DRENVOLUM-262915 format. One record per residue (C-alpha): residue number from 0; residue in one letter; x, y, z. Coordinates in Angstrom, 1 decimal. Layout:
residues N
@k->NUM | r->a | east->X | north->Y | up->Z
...
end
This chain:
residues 97
@k->0 | r->x | east->-21.3 | north->-15.0 | up->-62.1
@k->1 | r->x | east->-18.7 | north->-15.7 | up->-59.1
@k->2 | r->x | east->-16.4 | north->-19.1 | up->-60.3
@k->3 | r->x | east->-15.7 | north->-19.7 | up->-56.7
@k->4 | r->x | east->-19.3 | north->-19.6 | up->-55.4
@k->5 | r->x | east->-19.4 | north->-23.5 | up->-54.9
@k->6 | r->x | east->-16.3 | north->-23.3 | up->-52.6
@k->7 | r->x | east->-17.4 | north->-20.1 | up->-50.6
@k->8 | r->x | east->-20.8 | north->-22.0 | up->-50.2
@k->9 | r->x | east->-19.0 | north->-25.0 | up->-48.8
@k->10 | r->x | east->-17.0 | north->-22.8 | up->-46.5
@k->11 | r->x | east->-20.0 | north->-21.2 | up->-45.3
@k->12 | r->x | east->-21.6 | north->-24.4 | up->-44.6
@k->13 | r->x | east->-18.6 | north->-25.6 | up->-42.7
@k->14 | r->x | east->-18.9 | north->-22.5 | up->-40.6
@k->15 | r->x | east->-22.6 | north->-22.8 | up->-39.9
@k->16 | r->x | east->-21.9 | north->-26.5 | up->-38.5
@k->17 | r->x | east->-19.2 | north->-25.0 | up->-36.2
@k->18 | r->x | east->-20.9 | north->-21.8 | up->-35.0
@k->19 | r->x | east->-24.4 | north->-23.2 | up->-35.3
@k->20 | r->x | east->-26.1 | north->-19.5 | up->-35.1
@k->21 | r->x | east->-29.6 | north->-19.2 | up->-34.3
@k->22 | r->x | east->-31.9 | north->-18.1 | up->-37.3
@k->23 | r->x | east->-29.8 | north->-20.1 | up->-39.9
@k->24 | r->x | east->-31.6 | north->-22.8 | up->-42.1
@k->25 | r->x | east->-28.1 | north->-24.7 | up->-42.5
@k->26 | r->x | east->-27.5 | north->-24.6 | up->-38.6
@k->27 | r->x | east->-31.0 | north->-25.9 | up->-37.9
@k->28 | r->x | east->-30.5 | north->-28.6 | up->-40.3
@k->29 | r->x | east->-27.2 | north->-29.6 | up->-38.4
@k->30 | r->x | east->-29.1 | north->-29.4 | up->-35.0
@k->31 | r->x | east->-31.7 | north->-31.7 | up->-36.1
@k->32 | r->x | east->-29.0 | north->-34.3 | up->-37.0
@k->33 | r->x | east->-28.2 | north->-36.5 | up->-39.8
@k->34 | r->x | east->-31.5 | north->-38.2 | up->-40.2
@k->35 | r->x | east->-33.4 | north->-34.8 | up->-40.9
@k->36 | r->x | east->-30.6 | north->-34.0 | up->-43.4
@k->37 | r->x | east->-30.6 | north->-37.1 | up->-45.2
@k->38 | r->x | east->-34.4 | north->-36.9 | up->-45.4
@k->39 | r->x | east->-34.1 | north->-33.4 | up->-47.1
@k->40 | r->x | east->-31.6 | north->-35.0 | up->-49.5
@k->41 | r->x | east->-34.0 | north->-37.8 | up->-50.4
@k->42 | r->x | east->-37.0 | north->-35.1 | up->-50.6
@k->43 | r->x | east->-34.8 | north->-33.0 | up->-52.9
@k->44 | r->x | east->-33.8 | north->-36.1 | up->-55.1
@k->45 | r->x | east->-37.4 | north->-36.9 | up->-55.7
@k->46 | r->x | east->-38.1 | north->-33.4 | up->-56.5
@k->47 | r->x | east->-35.3 | north->-33.2 | up->-58.9
@k->48 | r->x | east->-36.3 | north->-36.3 | up->-60.6
@k->49 | r->x | east->-39.9 | north->-35.2 | up->-61.1
@k->50 | r->x | east->-38.6 | north->-31.9 | up->-62.6
@k->51 | r->x | east->-36.6 | north->-33.4 | up->-65.0
@k->52 | r->x | east->-39.4 | north->-35.9 | up->-66.0
@k->53 | r->x | east->-41.7 | north->-32.7 | up->-66.3
@k->54 | r->x | east->-38.9 | north->-31.3 | up->-68.6
@k->55 | r->x | east->-39.6 | north->-27.9 | up->-66.9
@k->56 | r->x | east->-35.9 | north->-26.1 | up->-67.1
@k->57 | r->x | east->-36.7 | north->-23.6 | up->-64.4
@k->58 | r->x | east->-38.0 | north->-26.3 | up->-61.9
@k->59 | r->x | east->-34.9 | north->-28.4 | up->-62.9
@k->60 | r->x | east->-32.6 | north->-25.8 | up->-61.9
@k->61 | r->x | east->-34.2 | north->-25.0 | up->-58.8
@k->62 | r->x | east->-34.6 | north->-28.6 | up->-57.6
@k->63 | r->x | east->-31.0 | north->-29.2 | up->-58.9
@k->64 | r->x | east->-29.7 | north->-26.3 | up->-56.5
@k->65 | r->x | east->-31.6 | north->-27.8 | up->-53.7
@k->66 | r->x | east->-30.3 | north->-31.1 | up->-54.2
@k->67 | r->x | east->-26.8 | north->-29.8 | up->-54.3
@k->68 | r->x | east->-27.0 | north->-27.6 | up->-51.2
@k->69 | r->x | east->-28.4 | north->-30.4 | up->-49.2
@k->70 | r->x | east->-25.9 | north->-32.8 | up->-50.5
@k->71 | r->x | east->-23.2 | north->-30.6 | up->-49.2
@k->72 | r->x | east->-24.7 | north->-30.1 | up->-45.8
@k->73 | r->x | east->-25.0 | north->-33.9 | up->-45.7
@k->74 | r->x | east->-21.3 | north->-34.1 | up->-46.6
@k->75 | r->x | east->-20.2 | north->-31.6 | up->-43.8
@k->76 | r->x | east->-22.2 | north->-33.6 | up->-41.5
@k->77 | r->x | east->-20.2 | north->-36.6 | up->-42.1
@k->78 | r->x | east->-16.9 | north->-34.6 | up->-42.0
@k->79 | r->x | east->-16.4 | north->-34.2 | up->-45.7
@k->80 | r->x | east->-16.4 | north->-31.3 | up->-48.0
@k->81 | r->x | east->-16.9 | north->-30.3 | up->-51.8
@k->82 | r->x | east->-13.0 | north->-30.3 | up->-52.1
@k->83 | r->x | east->-12.7 | north->-34.0 | up->-51.4
@k->84 | r->x | east->-15.6 | north->-35.1 | up->-53.9
@k->85 | r->x | east->-14.0 | north->-32.7 | up->-56.4
@k->86 | r->x | east->-10.7 | north->-34.4 | up->-56.0
@k->87 | r->x | east->-12.4 | north->-37.8 | up->-56.7
@k->88 | r->x | east->-14.1 | north->-36.1 | up->-59.9
@k->89 | r->x | east->-10.7 | north->-34.9 | up->-61.0
@k->90 | r->x | east->-9.2 | north->-38.1 | up->-60.5
@k->91 | r->x | east->-11.7 | north->-40.1 | up->-62.5
@k->92 | r->x | east->-11.6 | north->-37.4 | up->-65.4
@k->93 | r->x | east->-7.9 | north->-37.7 | up->-65.8
@k->94 | r->x | east->-7.7 | north->-41.5 | up->-65.5
@k->95 | r->x | east->-10.5 | north->-41.7 | up->-68.2
@k->96 | r->x | east->-8.4 | north->-39.7 | up->-70.7
end
């Protein structure tokens, strides 16, 4: 398992946003705009909730991955990154201790 995978995925999403290569699902989302991206976040949120309700571990993991991916795309669509969100989580964690 690659401990830096999320950072690498985040960097790839940023690259896709900048380069918008043809044939890339991520680039296609950026080309379709924020409404389409947020629609996907909403769809994946609902699917994740249902998976959790159904208590199916495989479905839960798959839907969580979809939700996380589309959330990262939404962050980049708004000029933000995983690092910025991670910094907030770190601040909250250390503030709570």
